[in-house]
C-alpha positions in Angstrom: 53.0 334.3 278.7 49.7 335.7 277.4 48.5 335.3 273.9 49.5 338.9 273.0 53.1 338.3 274.0 52.9 339.8 277.5 54.5 338.0 280.4 52.2 337.7 283.4 54.0 337.4 286.8 52.1 336.6 290.0 53.6 338.4 293.0 53.3 337.6 296.7 54.2 341.1 297.9 51.6 343.7 298.4 51.7 346.8 296.3 52.8 348.9 299.3 55.9 351.0 299.5 57.3 349.5 296.3 57.4 345.9 297.7 55.7 344.4 294.7 57.9 346.3 292.3 61.0 345.1 294.1 59.8 341.5 294.0 59.1 341.8 290.2 62.6 343.1 289.6 64.1 340.3 291.6 62.1 337.6 289.7 62.9 339.0 286.3 66.6 339.5 287.1 66.8 335.8 288.2 64.8 334.6 285.2 66.9 336.4 282.7 70.2 335.9 284.4 70.8 339.6 285.0 71.9 341.6 288.0 69.0 343.4 289.7 70.4 346.8 288.6 69.9 345.7 285.0 66.1 345.5 285.4 64.1 348.7 285.6 60.5 349.6 285.5 60.2 351.9 282.5 56.4 352.6 282.8 53.6 351.7 285.2 55.4 351.7 288.5 52.1 352.5 290.2 49.9 350.4 288.0 49.1 346.7 287.6 50.5 346.6 284.1 54.1 347.5 283.8 56.7 347.9 281.1 60.2 346.9 282.1 63.6 347.4 280.5 66.3 344.7 280.6 69.8 346.1 280.2 72.5 343.8 278.9 70.3 341.4 277.0 69.6 341.6 273.3 66.1 341.3 271.8 66.7 337.9 270.3 67.9 336.4 273.6 65.0 338.0 275.5 62.5 336.6 273.0 64.1 333.1 273.3 63.9 333.3 277.1 60.3 334.5 276.9 59.4 331.5 274.7 60.6 329.2 277.5 58.1 330.8 279.9 55.3 330.1 277.4 56.0 326.4 277.0 
């Protein structure tokens, strides 16, 4: 996690035909224990910086899980 609270994820898939977005969704779903359909890219689907939505997880639990990535 970055100093400003953003989570940086390094992807192996190229940003071609949505492959990188699909990989990001799969990684986040696994990390947060959610089904893939619960992770959506809310903004930035065609940009390096993205905003994602996690359905079925409250803000407190998401923050706790994010803290584990930082440490």
